[in-house]
N, C-alpha and C positions, 0 to 999 in steps of 0.2 A: 305139636310144637317141638321144634328142635331144641337141643340142649343149649346151643349158642343163643337162640332167640329167648329162651327162658332165662338164661344168664343175663342177657341185655335188659330184659324187663326188670329183673331183680336189681341189677346194677343201677338203672335209672331211678327206681324207687329208692334205693339206698342213697343216691346223690340228693334226691329231694329231702329225704329224712335228715341227711347230714346238714343240708342247707338250713333246715328248721332248727337243728341242734346249734348251729353257729349263731343263728339269730336269737335263740334263747340265751346263749352266752352273752351276746351283745346287750340284751335287755337286763339280764341279771347284773352284769358288771356296771351298767349305767345306774342301776338302783343302789348297788352296794358302795360304789366308789366314794360318794360324798361322806359316808360314815367311816371311811378308812383314811381320811386325810391326816389323822394324827399318827399314822404309821407310814412315814414318807417313802420308804423303800417299797413297801407293799403297794401303796397307792400308785407309784410310778410304774411298777410292773403291771398292775391292773389296767392302767391307762394304755400301756403298750399292748397288753393282751386284748383289750377292747378293739384297738385299731387293727390288730392281726385278725381278730374274728370277723371284722367287717371285710377285710381283704380275702379271708378264706371263703366267706359267703359269696363274694364276687367271683372267685375262682370256680366255685361250684356252679354259679349261674352260667359262667362261660362254658363249662363242660356240658351242662344241660342243653344250652343253646347249640353247641356243636353237634349234639345228637338229635336236634330238632324238637326239643321239649323244653319245659320251663318248670320252675318251682311250683309247689302246691300252695295255692292261696289259703286253703283250709288249714293245712299244716302250719302256715305262717301265723294265722289267727290264733290257733290253739297254743302254739309255743310262745307267742307273744303274751298271752294271758298267763301261761305257766311262768314265764320269766318275771312278770310283774310280781307274782306271788313268791317265787323263789328268791327274788332280790330282797324281799322283806321278811323272809321266814325267820331269820335270827335277830331281826330288829328288836332292840330292847333287851336282848339277852345280855347278861352281865359279861359273858365271855364271847361276845359276838365275833370278834376277830378270829379267835381260835376255831370256832364252829365254821365260819366262812372259809377259812383256809383248808380245813379238813374236807369240807364239801367240794371245794375247788379241786383238791387233789383227786378226789374220787371222780369228778366230772372230767378231768384231764385224762384219767385212765380210760374212761368210757370213750372219749373222743379219739384217743390213740387207737384203741381197739376197733372203733368204727372205721377209721381210715385203713387199718390193716384188712378189714373185710372188703372195703371198696377196692383196694389194690388187687385182692384175689379175684373179685368179681370182674374187674376191668380186664384181667387176663382171660378169664373164662368167656367174656363177652366179645373178645377181640378188640378191646378198646385200650390197647397198650400205650397209645399216644397220650392218654389221659394221666398216666402214672406219674410223670414228673410233678404235676400240680398237686396230686394227692400226697405224694411223698414229701413235698415242701410243707404242706399243711400239717402232716403227721409229725415232721421234724419240729415244727414250731410248737405244737402241743407238747411234745416230749420235753423240749427245752423249758417250757413254763412249768410243767409238772415236776421236772427235776429241781428247778429253782425253788418252787414252793416247798417241796419235800426237804430240801437241804436247809431251808430257813425256818422250819418249824420251831426249833429251839429259840431263835432270836425273836420270833413273834410272841412266844410265850413269855420270854423275858421282858419284852417291850410292854406287853399286857400287864404283867406284874408290876413293872415300874410305874405305869400310869395309874394302876389301882392304889399304889402306896403313896402317890403324890398328893 
């Protein structure tokens, strides 16, 4: 098997994996958002992030279709189950908002790195036309990750304020 063919196989698998990651993000956000309504700024950003994740999954669907393949139904089922669990993992924790924000920052770092891998694989596979869609999604993940990181102090303060009320 040629290096380019091997790169394309790896790239397509990576696209399927990233689609599953985006769908896991959608599910997790859906489960967490109702419990974050008392943090209006965070709630609004989570809602926007949910919409972006849906759009990112659609971009990945388009890329897979462009290459004559589709998402993995098995991966979708597994990540859907994981999202259900992940969305409730901190439920009931006294400091749920802080734990959720920290988990989201880590998840954003993972997504950003995954898009960097996909960009490198796209080059190796001769799929350079896919790069703008991947770069857009990576930029969106970076923006959300940066926003979350820069607002950690305000989340902690809001949490403390609610605890003392």
